[in-house]
C-alpha positions in Angstrom: 84.1 -56.2 78.9 83.7 -55.1 75.3 86.0 -52.1 75.9 88.7 -54.3 77.4 88.6 -56.6 74.3 88.9 -53.6 72.0 91.8 -52.3 74.0 93.5 -55.7 73.9 93.0 -55.9 70.2 94.5 -52.5 69.7 97.5 -53.3 71.8 98.0 -56.5 69.8 97.8 -54.7 66.4 100.2 -52.1 67.6 102.7 -54.7 68.8 102.5 -56.5 65.4 103.1 -53.2 63.5 106.1 -52.3 65.7 107.5 -55.8 65.2 107.2 -55.3 61.4 109.0 -52.0 61.6 111.8 -53.6 63.7 112.2 -56.4 61.2 112.2 -54.1 58.2 114.9 -51.9 59.8 117.1 -54.9 60.1 117.1 -55.5 56.3 117.2 -51.9 55.1 120.2 -50.9 53.0 121.4 -47.8 54.9 124.8 -46.8 56.1 125.2 -47.5 59.8 127.1 -44.3 60.4 125.1 -41.6 58.4 121.8 -43.5 57.7 121.8 -42.5 54.1 120.7 -45.1 51.6 123.1 -47.0 49.3 122.3 -46.4 45.7 123.1 -48.9 43.0 126.7 -49.0 42.2 127.8 -47.6 45.6 130.6 -49.4 47.3 129.6 -50.9 50.6 132.1 -51.8 53.3 131.4 -54.1 56.1 133.1 -54.6 59.5 133.1 -57.9 61.3 130.2 -56.7 63.5 128.0 -56.3 60.5 127.9 -52.5 60.2 127.4 -51.4 56.6 129.4 -48.2 55.7 130.0 -45.8 52.8 133.7 -45.5 52.0 133.5 -41.8 53.0 132.1 -42.7 56.4 135.0 -45.0 57.3 137.6 -43.6 59.7 141.3 -44.2 59.4 143.7 -45.3 62.2 147.3 -46.4 61.7 146.8 -46.3 57.9 143.9 -48.9 58.0 140.2 -48.4 57.6 138.3 -48.6 60.9 134.6 -48.8 61.6 133.6 -45.5 63.4 130.9 -47.3 65.4 132.7 -50.3 66.9 136.4 -49.5 66.1 137.1 -52.8 64.3 139.2 -52.9 61.2 137.3 -53.0 57.9 138.8 -55.4 55.3 139.5 -54.2 51.8 136.9 -56.3 50.2 134.6 -57.3 53.0 131.6 -59.4 52.1 128.2 -59.4 53.8 
């Protein structure tokens, strides 16, 4: 009985820790394409889907900037 309670507590703690990592990853400031961090002063581009990209990670199609992940056009001055 005591062993099953310890096992249940361990599983619960691991679930909370993994939830914390998942929520933290949602708000990290990393490029969606290359996973490098954005330093202060770095230009950040956004697509409609919400991918954050470095200007060097953006692909070009028909003379427009395109998100390499989803293929949606990136606006010139996209806001978060």
